[in-house]
C-alpha angles and dihedrals in degrees: 000000000000127000098272143183119250097256102096097037095050094044089055091046090052092048095047099038103245134107134236115228120238108204120189118233116225104165143345092284091059091052091055095040096052095043092050091048092050092049094046093050096035091234129146111241139197116210109207125204125193123208090255093052092048089057093045093048098046103267137298097293092052091051095045091049092046093052093048092047091048090049090055093043094048093040093236112190101178124089113272127188129188113213136182111236116216091341121188116228090264094046092051091052091049091051092049088055093040097062103262115152095216139021139196118211109196106202095159093116091063129075112273091255094053091044088054094048094050094042092051090056092048091049091052095049095042098045090051086065096040091254119145123230133216119193131189135222120181118023121268111229128239129040130317119175092335095313111121123202132173088211131234135213115254122246108241091216091054089047089057091051091053092043091054089063088076098255116165100226137001135224111205126179112243099163096293121138138194121249126011116353114236118239091249095053106138096213136243120324100235090175090061091046091052091049091049091050091050091055097042100043114193095001110126112243126214129221110207121192092041094161111098100009108131112258094241091056092050091050091049092048089054091053088053095055109283108142101168129045123192120217127180116127097057090052093048091050091049091051093048096046094050092048091048091051091051091054096041090054088053093240090137087067094051117092109315095337087128092073115105091239092055095040094052098038094089090051091051091052092046090050090050092050093050090050091053091048089055095046089055091050093049094049095237096122110119094009097113 
């Protein structure tokens, strides 16, 4: 299966009432872990990259080339998409030029009119290169690359205005946040989600902040039109906990356990396992 954009996989997810997992890359181990998980479970997958990760890993072209080369080396047969996560206008443009197959332009910090203007331009440039576009209405709470937001629910009418630009999928705030959810989190606003779906029709919707949302809420969101769920924090925690355990048990002092490959191997396996767990929850297993 070629390196693809997100159009076909999300259209199928919408039609058949499951969701494709968007898993954020953080290092080379995460690239391998997610691709191996997708291949093992025959699931389509979206590999997300934040602006901070793009800088850390050498830029969008480096990452796109790495993913394609890993796909060839590991003989990956399932559809794989590279996608910008919460990209600024400049980051979306850089990813379009850098070989990504999908981009998100997050214009939620702007007025709706400016968000529409900038999104329209990104759609024109991306679609000319067969690159899919995700837009956002209503800020997602929590922290993303140092930007902190309390979050706000999207206006369904504004969602329709953005949808009418010809975007391929839409992120809309429905009470979800990035990072760990606080104990007093009131939960997702399914009434808002249903209203947005009514206004946007068949457009696939995106649930950001997928780490920590109770499974039953995720399943319900999928029944209401969510076709893509973003996961990052839970995979990062799994990686860190497995690495810590390896060191605390002194395994880094056994044999050649001190080598970076050996030290990071448990984190890679834990990341892969968490990815598979989420694919099973989202219903994407066996869909490739």
